[in-house]
VEXMI-235651 format. One record per atom (N, C-alpha, C): x, y negated, z; atom name. Coordinates in nm, 3 decimals, padded with zeros to 5 digits. Atoms other than C-alpha are relative to their C-alpha. Layout:
BEGIN
<site><xx>X</xx><yy>Y</yy><zz>Z</zz><atom>CA</atom></site>
...
***
This chain:
BEGIN
<site><xx>-00.090</xx><yy>-00.001</yy><zz>00.126</zz><atom>N</atom></site>
<site><xx>06.514</xx><yy>-06.790</yy><zz>04.714</zz><atom>CA</atom></site>
<site><xx>00.104</xx><yy>-00.116</yy><zz>00.017</zz><atom>C</atom></site>
<site><xx>-00.114</xx><yy>00.111</yy><zz>-00.003</zz><atom>N</atom></site>
<site><xx>06.839</xx><yy>-06.990</yy><zz>04.678</zz><atom>CA</atom></site>
<site><xx>-00.042</xx><yy>-00.112</yy><zz>-00.088</zz><atom>C</atom></site>
<site><xx>00.031</xx><yy>00.123</yy><zz>00.080</zz><atom>N</atom></site>
<site><xx>06.808</xx><yy>-07.344</yy><zz>04.554</zz><atom>CA</atom></site>
<site><xx>00.061</xx><yy>00.001</yy><zz>-00.135</zz><atom>C</atom></site>
<site><xx>-00.069</xx><yy>-00.007</yy><zz>00.124</zz><atom>N</atom></site>
<site><xx>07.062</xx><yy>-07.285</yy><zz>04.282</zz><atom>CA</atom></site>
<site><xx>-00.079</xx><yy>00.092</yy><zz>-00.098</zz><atom>C</atom></site>
<site><xx>00.075</xx><yy>-00.099</yy><zz>00.083</zz><atom>N</atom></site>
<site><xx>06.858</xx><yy>-06.983</yy><zz>04.151</zz><atom>CA</atom></site>
<site><xx>-00.127</xx><yy>-00.072</yy><zz>-00.049</zz><atom>C</atom></site>
<site><xx>00.122</xx><yy>00.067</yy><zz>00.042</zz><atom>N</atom></site>
<site><xx>06.537</xx><yy>-07.191</yy><zz>04.151</zz><atom>CA</atom></site>
<site><xx>00.019</xx><yy>-00.097</yy><zz>-00.103</zz><atom>C</atom></site>
<site><xx>-00.037</xx><yy>00.101</yy><zz>00.099</zz><atom>N</atom></site>
<site><xx>06.702</xx><yy>-07.467</yy><zz>03.971</zz><atom>CA</atom></site>
<site><xx>00.030</xx><yy>00.052</yy><zz>-00.141</zz><atom>C</atom></site>
<site><xx>-00.043</xx><yy>-00.062</yy><zz>00.119</zz><atom>N</atom></site>
<site><xx>06.845</xx><yy>-07.238</yy><zz>03.711</zz><atom>CA</atom></site>
<site><xx>-00.118</xx><yy>00.049</yy><zz>-00.080</zz><atom>C</atom></site>
<site><xx>00.124</xx><yy>-00.052</yy><zz>00.069</zz><atom>N</atom></site>
<site><xx>06.508</xx><yy>-07.077</yy><zz>03.634</zz><atom>CA</atom></site>
<site><xx>-00.076</xx><yy>-00.122</yy><zz>-00.055</zz><atom>C</atom></site>
<site><xx>00.074</xx><yy>00.120</yy><zz>00.046</zz><atom>N</atom></site>
<site><xx>06.354</xx><yy>-07.432</yy><zz>03.607</zz><atom>CA</atom></site>
<site><xx>00.071</xx><yy>-00.053</yy><zz>-00.127</zz><atom>C</atom></site>
<site><xx>-00.073</xx><yy>00.050</yy><zz>00.114</zz><atom>N</atom></site>
<site><xx>06.624</xx><yy>-07.533</yy><zz>03.366</zz><atom>CA</atom></site>
<site><xx>-00.030</xx><yy>00.085</yy><zz>-00.126</zz><atom>C</atom></site>
<site><xx>00.020</xx><yy>-00.092</yy><zz>00.109</zz><atom>N</atom></site>
<site><xx>06.566</xx><yy>-07.227</yy><zz>03.153</zz><atom>CA</atom></site>
<site><xx>-00.142</xx><yy>-00.019</yy><zz>-00.057</zz><atom>C</atom></site>
<site><xx>00.142</xx><yy>00.020</yy><zz>00.044</zz><atom>N</atom></site>
<site><xx>06.190</xx><yy>-07.284</yy><zz>03.142</zz><atom>CA</atom></site>
<site><xx>-00.011</xx><yy>-00.126</yy><zz>-00.083</zz><atom>C</atom></site>
<site><xx>00.009</xx><yy>00.125</yy><zz>00.065</zz><atom>N</atom></site>
<site><xx>06.241</xx><yy>-07.641</yy><zz>03.033</zz><atom>CA</atom></site>
<site><xx>00.066</xx><yy>00.011</yy><zz>-00.137</zz><atom>C</atom></site>
<site><xx>-00.072</xx><yy>-00.013</yy><zz>00.134</zz><atom>N</atom></site>
<site><xx>06.491</xx><yy>-07.537</yy><zz>02.755</zz><atom>CA</atom></site>
<site><xx>-00.089</xx><yy>00.072</yy><zz>-00.096</zz><atom>C</atom></site>
<site><xx>00.084</xx><yy>-00.090</yy><zz>00.100</zz><atom>N</atom></site>
<site><xx>06.242</xx><yy>-07.281</yy><zz>02.603</zz><atom>CA</atom></site>
<site><xx>-00.093</xx><yy>-00.086</yy><zz>-00.083</zz><atom>C</atom></site>
***
């Protein structure tokens, strides 16, 4: 998986 994609998912989880 791309690093950008992984970071985006992590940010979304933290925002929830």
